[in-house]
Structure formats: structure tokens, C-alpha cells
C-alpha positions as CSV (number, residue, x, y, z in Angstrom):
1,M,0.0,0.0,0.0
2,K,1.3,3.4,-1.0
3,W,0.5,6.6,0.9
4,K,0.5,10.2,-0.5
5,Q,-0.4,13.6,0.9
6,V,-3.9,14.8,0.3
7,R,-3.7,17.8,-2.0
8,G,-4.8,21.0,-0.2
9,W,-4.4,19.2,3.2
10,E,-0.6,18.6,3.1
11,G,0.8,17.8,6.6
12,L,-2.7,16.9,7.9
13,Y,-3.9,13.9,5.9
14,E,-2.7,11.1,3.6
15,V,-4.6,8.8,1.3
16,S,-3.5,5.3,0.2
17,D,-3.7,3.9,-3.3
18,D,-6.5,1.6,-2.2
19,G,-8.7,4.3,-0.6
20,H,-7.8,4.5,3.0
21,V,-7.5,8.0,4.5
22,R,-5.5,8.8,7.7
23,S,-4.8,11.9,9.7
24,L,-1.2,12.7,10.7
25,D,0.1,13.5,14.1
26,R,0.0,17.3,14.7
27,L,0.2,20.0,17.3
28,V,-2.6,22.6,17.1
29,E,-2.1,26.1,18.5
30,R,-5.3,27.4,20.1
31,S,-6.3,31.1,20.1
32,N,-5.8,31.3,23.9
33,G,-2.1,30.4,23.4
34,T,-2.3,26.8,24.5
35,S,-1.5,23.9,22.2
36,Q,-3.0,20.5,21.9
37,K,-1.4,17.3,20.4
38,F,-3.5,15.1,18.1
39,S,-2.4,11.6,17.3
40,G,-2.9,10.4,13.7
41,K,-5.5,7.7,12.9
42,E,-7.3,6.1,10.1
43,L,-10.6,7.9,9.2
44,K,-13.8,6.1,9.0
45,S,-15.5,6.6,5.6
46,F,-19.3,6.6,5.1
47,K,-21.7,6.8,2.2
48,N,-23.2,10.1,1.3
49,S,-26.7,10.5,-0.1
50,A,-25.4,9.8,-3.6
51,G,-23.8,6.6,-2.5
52,Y,-20.2,7.8,-2.6
53,L,-17.7,7.0,0.2
54,V,-16.7,10.2,1.9
55,V,-14.5,11.2,4.9
56,R,-14.7,14.4,7.0
57,L,-11.5,16.5,6.9
58,S,-10.9,19.4,9.3
59,D,-8.1,21.7,10.2
60,A,-8.6,23.0,13.8
61,S,-6.0,25.7,13.4
62,N,-8.1,27.7,11.0
63,G,-11.6,26.1,11.3
64,R,-11.7,24.7,7.8
65,R,-13.9,21.6,7.3
66,E,-14.8,19.5,4.3
67,C,-16.5,16.2,3.4
68,A,-14.3,14.8,0.7
69,R,-15.2,11.9,-1.7
70,V,-12.6,9.2,-1.2
71,H,-12.3,8.3,-4.9
72,R,-11.5,12.0,-5.8
73,L,-8.8,12.1,-3.1
74,V,-7.2,8.9,-4.6
75,A,-7.5,10.3,-8.1
76,T,-6.0,13.7,-7.4
77,S,-3.1,12.1,-5.4
78,F,-2.2,9.1,-7.7
79,I,-3.4,9.9,-11.2
80,E,-1.6,12.4,-13.4
81,N,-3.9,14.9,-15.1
82,P,-1.8,17.0,-17.5
83,D,-4.9,18.0,-19.5
84,M,-6.8,19.2,-16.4
85,K,-9.8,16.9,-17.1
86,P,-12.6,17.5,-14.6
87,E,-13.6,13.9,-13.7
88,V,-12.4,10.4,-13.4
89,N,-14.2,7.2,-14.5
90,H,-14.3,4.8,-11.6
């Protein structure tokens, strides 16, 4: 199994070539000056209303959150797209 950084979430999440997504160990600085350590773990995926597997990504340091489709994370990390095509057949 190969792991690569999730584009746009570098240093926070990795995706494997077979569709597993994991968070990475990180230290989050809070607005009150304290910091909190988070240990990395594999994320649980679930099906959205369209039937796609998705995972919840978040960045506590800036409040950014996203539900990301797993197949798109794999595609953007592992498949070259020099023509900037908008979709992947899966």
C-alpha cells in the first residue's frame, strides 16, 4: 500500500492507493495560546446520499472543514492529469 499527501491538506492527511485515509500527528495552537497534540489515525468513511464513500477532513488551526469523496482524493493524489480533465471514470 502506498500513501501520499492529500492535495490541499498537506501535513494533515494522507490517502492510500486503495482508498484508506488517515490523519497525521499534529500540534494545534489554540487562540488562547495553548497547544494540543492530536495523534494520527485512520478515518472512517461513510456513504453520502449519492452513494459515494466520503470522509470528514478538518483543520482545527483555521476552522476549515470538508466532506471529501474518497475516490477523488485517490485520483488527485495518484493519477496524473496534465490535460486538467474535470472527472475520473471509476
